[in-house]
N, C-alpha and C positions, 0 to 999 in steps of 0.2 A: 210831169214837169213841162215847162214851156217848150213847145215844139220847135224844131229847127230844120224843117224840110226846105223845099224850094217853092216860094210863092210866085205868082205871075206878076212880074214887074218889068218895066222897060229895061232892056239889056244895058243901055248906057247909064242907067241910074242904079245899077245893082250895088255899087259900092256905098251908096248913100242911104240905103233903105234897110231898116230892121223891123219896123212895125207895118204890117200890111193887113188890112181888113181885120183889125183887132187881134192880130196874132204876132207874137214875138218869136223870132227865129234866129238861128246862128248863121251868119253869113258864110257861104261856102266858097272857097277858092282852091285851085289845084294844089297850091303849096301846102295846104293843110293835110292832104292825103299822101304826100310824097314820102314822108318819113314818119315812122312810128316813134312817138315821143317817149321820153323817160319822165316819170312823175314822182315827186316827193310831196308830202304834206305833213304838217303838224299844226294843230290848232287852227287859227285863222290864216295861216300862211301855207301857200303851196307854190310849187315851181314846176315849170315845163321846160325840159332841156331836149336838145337833140341827142343822138346817141354818143356824141363826143363829150357831152356835158356842157355844150355851148348854148347860149341864147342868141339867136340870130334876129336882126331887126328887119329883115327883108319883107317887102309886101305888107300884107295884113296878117302876118304870122301871129299865132297865139302864144308863142314861147315867151317866157318871162318869169320873174319872181313877183308873186302877188301876196298882198297882205290886206285883209279887211276890204276886199273888193277893189283894190288899186294896184297897179303894176309898178313896183319899186325898182325893177331892173328890166329894161327893154332890150338891152344888149349886154352880152357877157361872153366874150370870145377869147380863147387862148391861142396864141401863135408862138411858134419857136422859130427863130431865124426868119421872121416875117412870113412864115408859112404855117398852114394848118397841119398839125401832126397827123400821122397815119393811125387809123383806128385798128386795134387788135381785138378788143373785146369790150362789151358794155353790158352791164347787168345791174338791176336793182337787187340788193340783198334780199334773201327769202323773207325776212321780217319787215321789209320796206323801210328800214331805218337809214339806208345809205345807198347812194349811187356810186358804183365802182366802175371806172373806165381805165382800160389799159391802152397806152399809146406808145408810139415810137416816132423817131424823127426820120423823115424820108432822106434819100441821098442829098447831101448838101455840098454844093460846089462853090469854090471861090477862085475867080480868075481862070475858070475852065478846069480847075483841078478838084477832084473829089477829096474833100477833107473830113467829112463825117459820113461813112457808109450807113445806109439804112440798117436799122436793127442794132446799132451801136449803143444808143441811149434809150433806155426804157423809162417811161413816165407812168407813174401810178397817180390817178386823179380820183379823189374821194370827195363826195359832196353830201352834206347833212343839213336838214332843217331842224331847228330846235328853238322854240319860244321866240318866234319872230326874227330869227337870225339865220341867214344862209352861211354855212361854214364850208370851206374848201381847203383841202390839203393836197399839195403836189410833192411827190418824191421822184427825183430824177437819179437814175443809176447809170453810171458809165461802165458798160461791159467790155469796152475796148481796152487796148493795151497802152494807149497814150492819152495825154491830156486833151480834153475837149473844151473848146471855148464856144459859147453860144449866147444868144440873146433870147429873152422870154418876155412876153407882154400879155397883159389882160387889157382888152378894150371894153369899155363899159359906157352905157347910157341909161338914163332913167326918164321915161316920158310921163310917168305918173298918170297913165291913162286909166280911166274907170273900166272895169271889166266889160261894161256894156259898150264902151267905145271900141274895145278890142273885138267885140262881137259884131261891130259894124255900124253903130250909131254915129251919125255926124252931128256934133253939137254946134249950136250957133255961137256959143261963147265958152271959153275955158278960163281956168284960173291963171295964175302967174307963176312962171318959173323963177325961183330965187337965185341970186348970185351964188355960184359954187364956192366952197371953202376948202382949201387944201393946205396941209403942212406936214412935213416929214413923211409919216406913213399913213396919214389919215386924209380922206376926202369926204365932204358932205355935199350932197345934191338935194335941193329942196324945191317945194312947190306949195303955194298957198291956193287952196281950192276956192271955188265960189261959195262953198259952205263955210268959209272962214277957217277951215282946219289946215294947219301946216303939217305936211308930210315930208319926211327926209329919208334918204338912203345914206347911211353912214358906212363907208368902206375903210377897213383897217387892215393893212398889209404887214406881213412879218416874213423876212426882215424888211428893213426900210428899202424901198425901191431905189434903183439908180436914178430914175427920173419919174416924177409923178405930176400929173395935171388932172384936169376935170374930165378927161376922156380915156386916159391910159396910165397904167402902171408898168414901167419898163425896168427890166433887170438884165445885167450882164453877169454871166456865171462862168466859173471855171470848175470843171469836173475832172479831178484826177482819176486815173484808172481804178476801177472797182469801188469807187467811192459813191456815196449817196448825198445829195443835197435836197433839203426840204424847204418848201415855201408854204405859207398859208395866208388865208384872207377870210375875214368875216364881214358880211354885209347885213347891217342891222336895219330893220324897218321901223322907223320912229314916227309916231303919230303924236302931234303936239310936242310936249316935252317928255313924253313917256318913252324913254330910251331903254330898250331891253338890255339885260346884263350879257356881256360878251365873255364867253368862256374860251378855254383852249379847245382846239378842234377835237382832241382825243376825249376830253371830258364831255363835250356836247354829244359826241357819238355814243359814249357809254351811257349817258342819261337817256338818249333816245332809244337805245336798245333795251335798257332797263324798264322804261315806261311801257314799251310794247310787250315786253315779257310779263310785266305785272298785269296788263290787261288780259293777256292770254291765260294767265294762271287763274283768273276768275271763271273762265269758261271750261266746259267739259273738253277733254282731249279725245280725239278720234284717230284711231290707227286701223289700217286695213291690210289685207294680203296683197293689194295691188299698189305698187309704188307710184304709178302714174295717177291713180286716184288720190293717193296721199299728196302728190304735188298739187292737185286741184284744191284739196281741202286746206293745205297749208297756205297756199297763195290767197285763197278766199278769206281765211281767218286773218292773215296779215293785212289784206286790203281793208277788211272791216276795222281792224285796229287802227290803221292809218286814217280812215275816214271818221272815226270817233273823235268828237271834239268836246272838251270839258266846258260845261256851262254852269251857271249858278244853280241849276236844277238837276244836275247830273250829266252823264255823257249822252251826246246826241250824235247819231250817224249822219254826217253831212252827205248830201245826195250823190255827188260825183264830181270828179275833176275832169276838165277844167271849169265848165260853165255853171255847174251847180254845186260848188263847194260852199254850201250854206244850208241852213235848216229848211227842209220841205216837209210839210205835214204828212202827206200821203206816203212819200218815200220812207220817212222815218218809221211810220206805223207798220208798213208792210215789211220793211227790213227787220223790225223788232219781232214781228210775228214769225218770220222765216227762221230766225235763230233763237227763238224764245226757249226752246228746250236746251240749247247749248249754254246760253248766257241770259238768264232772266233779268239781270241788272240793267241791261240795255233797254228793255221794255219799260222799266221803272223810270229811267232817265227821260225817255221819250214821252211818257204819260205826264210826268212832272212838268216838263218844258211846255208841252202843248196846253196843259191845264192853265199854266201861268199866262199863256198868250191867247187864251180863248176870248173871242170877241164878246164885248159887253153891251155894245150899242150899235145902232144902224149907222154905217158910214158908207154910202153908195160908192164913193171914189175908191174905196178899198174892197168893195164887194163884201163888206162885213155886216153881220147881223148877230143879235144876241145868241150866244151858245155855239156859234160856228167855230170850227177848228181851223187854225192857220193853214194856209197853203204854202207860204214862202216868206222868209224874212231875209233882208239884205242889209249889209253895211256898205259904205262907199258913198262917194260924193253925189252921184246922180240919184241914188235912192234917197239920200237925205234931202236933196233939193226937190224931189217929186218929179224929176225928169223921166223917171220910170216909176211905175206904181208899186214896186215890190219891196219897199222898206218894211212894211208889214201888210201883207196882202192875203185875202181870204177867198179868192176865186177858185175854190175846189169844192165840188159837190159831194165827193166821196170821203174826204178826210174825217168828217164828223161822225158818220156811222162806223168807220174803221176805228176811231178812237174808242167807241163803246165796245167794239169787238175785242180790241187789244186789252182793255181794262178787265174784261171777264177772263180772257185767256191768261192774263198775268196772274189773276187770282187762282185759277185752276192749277197753274204751274207752281205757285209759291204758297198758297194758303195764307197770304198776308192780309188778314182782316183789318188790321189797323190802317194800313195804307189804303185799302178799299174804302174805309169809312171817310178818310180825308178826301178821296177822289170822287166819292158819290155825288156831291153837289154839282160837280162838273159833268158827270155822266147825265144827270137829270137835265142840265142846261142843254146838252147835246141832243137829248131826246125831244126836248121842247122845240129845238130848231128843226128837227126832222118833221115834226108835226105842223108847226106854224109857219115856217119859212121854206123848208125844203119842198113841201107839197104846195106849190104855188097856186094851183087851181082847185085844191081840195078834192082831187079825184082819187086819192089814195096812193099815187105814185110820186116819187121824188124827182123834181125837174130842176134845171138850171137855166139861167139867162143872165149875162153880165149886166151890171147897172152902171158901168163906166166905159166910155169909148176907149180908154187906155187898157182896160182889163182883157182877160183871156176870153176869146169867143167860145171855146169849148173847155169845159171844166171837169171832165173826167180824165182818166189817166192818158187816154189818147186825145191830146189837145191840139193836134195839127188842125189847120183851118179846113182841111178836106177829109177829116177822119170820120165824120158822121154824114152818111149819104144814103140815097135810095137805090133800088136795084138798077135804075136806068142811069145812075151817076149823078143825079140832081142832089145838090147839097141840101141837107135838112135845115129847116128854119125852126127856131125855138118858140117857146120853152121846150127843152128836150129832156125826155125821160130815158136815161140809158138803161140797157138791159142789166148790166152788172151792178149798177147802183141800187136797183130794186132788191137784188139779192143781199147787198150789204145792209140795206135798211131792214130787211127781214131778219138777218142774223143779228143785227144790233139789238133788235127788240127781244129776240130770244135770249141773247147774252145778258141784256139788262134784266130780264125776268129772273135769270139764275142769280144775279147779284142781289136783286130785290129780296129774294127768299133768304139769302145769306144774312141780310140785314133785317129780317123779320117783317118785310113789307109784302105780305101775301096778296092783298088786294091789288097792289100795283103789278105784282108779278102776273097775276091772272089776267089783268087787263092787257098787259104787253103781249102775253102769249096769244090772246084772242086777236089782237091787231096783227100779229105775225101770221097766224093761220089765214086770216082774211086776205092779207097781202099775197100770200103764196097762191091761194086759189085764184085771185084776180090776175096775178102775173102769168100763171100758166095758161089762162084763157086768152089774155090780151097779147102776149108776146110770142106764143108758140106758132111756128110756121110748119104745118104738117108736111107740105110738099117739099120743103127744104131740109127737114129733119134737124131744125135748129130753132133757137129763139131769135127773134128780130133784134137787130143791133140796138134799136131805140124806137120810141114813139116820138114823132115830131110835134110841132105846136098845134097841128090839126088832129092829133091822135092817130095819125096814119103810121103804120109800122114801116121801119126801114128794113126791108126784106133782103138782108145781105148776110152772107156767110162770113162771120168774124169770130175771132177768139174770145170776144167779150162774152159770148154765150157759155164758154167753158167756166167762167167765174160763177155762173149759176149752179154749177156742180159744187164749187168750193163753198159757197154760202149755204147750200142745202135747199135752196128755194125751188129747184127743179123737181117735178114729180118723178116717181120711179120709172114710169113708162117713158116719159120724155128723156130722162137721163140715159136710159139704155140706147135710145135712138141717137141722141147727141154724141155719145161716146163713139159710135160707129162713124158718124159724120166727121168728127174731129180727126180721125185717122184715115180719111179718104186721101187719095193721091193729091187732090187739089189743096188740101189743108196741110198735110204733114210733109215737110220738105226732105226728111231724112235726118236732119239735124234737130228739128223741133217743129212745133205747130206754128203756122204763119198767123200773123195778126188779121190778115184778110186772105181768103182762099183764092187760089188761082181761078181765073175765069170771071171774077166779079168786075164790075164796071171800072172801078178805080184801083184794081190790083196792080201793084208795081213792086217787085221784089226789092228794089233799091230805095223805096220810100221809107219815111220814118215810121209811119203807123199803118200803112196799107199794103202789107205783104211781107214785111220783115219778120224776123224771129227775135223775141225778147225773152231772155232767160227767166226773169221774175214772172212773166205772164205764164210761161210753161210750168213753172213751179207751182203756181196757184191752181192751174188746171190739173196738174198731176195730183195735188192734194184733194181736189174735188173728185177725180176719178177714184182715188183710194176710198174716199168717203162712201161712194156707192158700190164699192167692192171690185172695181176694175183694176186689180193690182198688176195684171200683165201690161196694161196700157201705161200705168204709172212707171213700171220698170222700163218701158220703151222710151219714155221721155227722159228718164235719168240716163239711159244708155246713149241717146242721141247727144245730149249736152255734155256728157263725159267725153265722147268722141270729139266734140268740138273743142273741149279744153285741151286735149292732147295736141292739137295742131295750132293752137293760139299762142302768141308770144307770152312768156312767163306763166303759161297755164291760166291766164286771166280771162274769164268771161267778160266781155264788154257789155255795155248797156243794151246793145242790140247788134245783130248782123243781118246781112241781106238774106232774102228768102228764096234764093235760087235752089233748084232741085239738087240734092246731093248726088254727085257722080263718082263712080269708082275711081280711086287713085287721085282724086282732086280734093283740095282743101275747100273750106267754106269761103264766101266772099264777105269781106269786112265792110261795114258802113263807115264812111270816112270821118264822120263827125261824132261818133259814139263816145260817150264818157267811158274812160277806163283808167282807174277803177271806178265802179259805180255800185252804190251800197246794195240795192236790192238784187242786182245781178250777182254780187259777191256772196250774198246770203242764200242764194237759190239752192246751192248744193246741200245745205243743212236741212232745208225744208223738204227737198226731194228724198233725202235719206230718211227723215222722220216719216214721210208718207209711205215709203216702202216697208219700213219696220212697224208701222201702225203704232207708233210710240205716243202714249198719252200719260197724264198724271192725275192723281186724285189728291186734293188738298187735305182731305179728312183723315186719311189713314196713317201716314202718307204712303203712297203707292206709285210704282212705275208699272205701266201695263203695255204689253206688246200684243196688238190685235192682228191676227193673221200676218205675222211678219214674213217678208220675202226679201231675198237678196238677188241681185242680177248675177248672171253667169260669170262676170269678170271679178266678182268678190267671193272668195271662199270663206272669209271671216271678217268681222268688224269688231274691234275692241273699243269700248267707251270707258274712259277713266274720269274720275272726279265728277260724276254726274250728281249734282246737288239735288236732294229731295228733302223738303222740310228742313229739319235741323241736322240731317245726316247727309251721307253721300255713299255712292256705290261705284264699283268698277265691274264692268260686264264684258263678256265676249259672246258674240253671236256667230254660230257656224251654219253655213248653208248645207243642207242635206237634199237628197233628190226630190223630196216632196214637202219639206218644211224647213224651218230654221230653229235650231236649238239655242237656248239661252243659258249660260253658266255665270254664276256670281263669283267673281274673283276676290272681292273685298266689300265689306259692308260696315259702315259706321252708323251707329245708333239704329233705331227701329225703322227699317224701310222694307216694305213688302214688294215682292216682284211677282207679277201675274202675267201669264202667257196664255193667250187664246189661239189655238192652232186651227 
């Protein structure tokens, strides 16, 4: 995804710069890291609150209610007796459907006399997002023995800033704020964008406020002893005249809970002997459910909140691969969506070429106007081979030949892109170089401007052939060969297999650095290797392009003290020229990166190392808020008795980080599927010491399903079938 580290810019200009040297980044301010935000999302709407449930407008804060790339609330603050209530507790419900905040009123004095002692009035604050509407319900309970009189107010503003403005872009010209409208219990705040689209925030309060204007809803309340008073508000995000239906808060909450439960019911359920591991599993499944967004082509996992709540090709593909065994429907939605948006012609301003798979799609005013290039942008070198890989993996998981036949023309277009556009100089390797000055400079998953460099720290110049991308291209051809045989195209299958073999041979010759025990990060435009110790090389294990002898050496390298932090494998090893444990891509730890490496280690039989990665990330989940693995965290060495160091701008939740636990578990269990039988196979299954047993329910296989339990024994893992529907074969290779 677009990187957001710290470019070299003039300090006095930092608030005005977002694109530097062809790189888009997220502006960093101290305010962003001072408070861990609470996140809700549904569909094209997401909200960032502080722990009290407020949205504060201070500085360049990211808090807000966003819909289709625009901020519909930039301020939303609750006060009681003109003061902020005291926080007792704040938590997002386990299924992510609701933010629940417990508050009380601090000591309240009038004329020097204490009239409401703290702890007398309890405030329950609940917030829900559902179909473009923010719902909020307050319940105030007087636990005192006398009548309590108080005032309560919501202050609100709507700046209708584009998400890229919030990220730091200074626009030369904005649209026009419309005159506010208010009557009785209703306020409408509006904005006409430069794209001609009218966007409105419609606020509806219940009961009718004592006083209402375009910035505040004010109530005077009387609370008898032991009585409860309830207030509610709905904030609808209207685009043009499309006003969402406003429900009662309880109905919206019930529908949100039901929708998430329905999504979860489609997937396999996993239970283990370790409640802390269950917490990680449950939060990860809930985060995936929240990030899933319904499209005309099926559900798509939006990449992450806040900055990437939109479809990303690479992220969606890897997320779908990670949780394919749990929920194959997700992969089907991703493949459908990306096939529908596959490039059909050359458009240099979008880095688009025939057959190329989408990098990113954006709604919003600035994207529509072309002020940012991401309305539909194709600057990703790896999404196209990953698309082919997922297509084959989905077939292996489901045996859905009918879907494969419909998808096959898109797979062929992707293969044509690899051969005709991906290999820019026809040397057999896939390279990238942006064709637009507004595009991304680096187009692999590490897309920071300093992510590709030489041993002495010099930045590499393109066209650049990334290590991991050659592996993806190799696996894509092998995957396509499998699909070609399913469709009775034997000649094509043989040709693809030959191409894959040749690529593997040339890759191991050109990229291997014997003295370093790793593959080079990349080949630059002069075909000089970037001899740097990076996690990219671990992806060569995942794809299977590494030779057996090189794989053994690389496995040892990845677990050296310079690489492995104790929490996970760093993106760049300690001691390298640009190593920085606080950087976005040059020393941090990314859960999805580690999950792919762990799968690669398992592919070559290094199960102990796979278990080690699972254990490190599990330990991280224990100390993290809500047991939620973020997009990344800092790569500082793990110290006894200390927690990990957070990266202040990481997305949380983030799709491929949320899905990592499922891929890690699959790798440890050696879980695979055969579409022909149908069959579930466990190849050399292993469980970590902290798991005595794992139970998997409703694992769909072909037209049937199974419930299984796996028990850890001293030397192996036993598999017992609890329930089996229709003909499903279970195979275990110890």
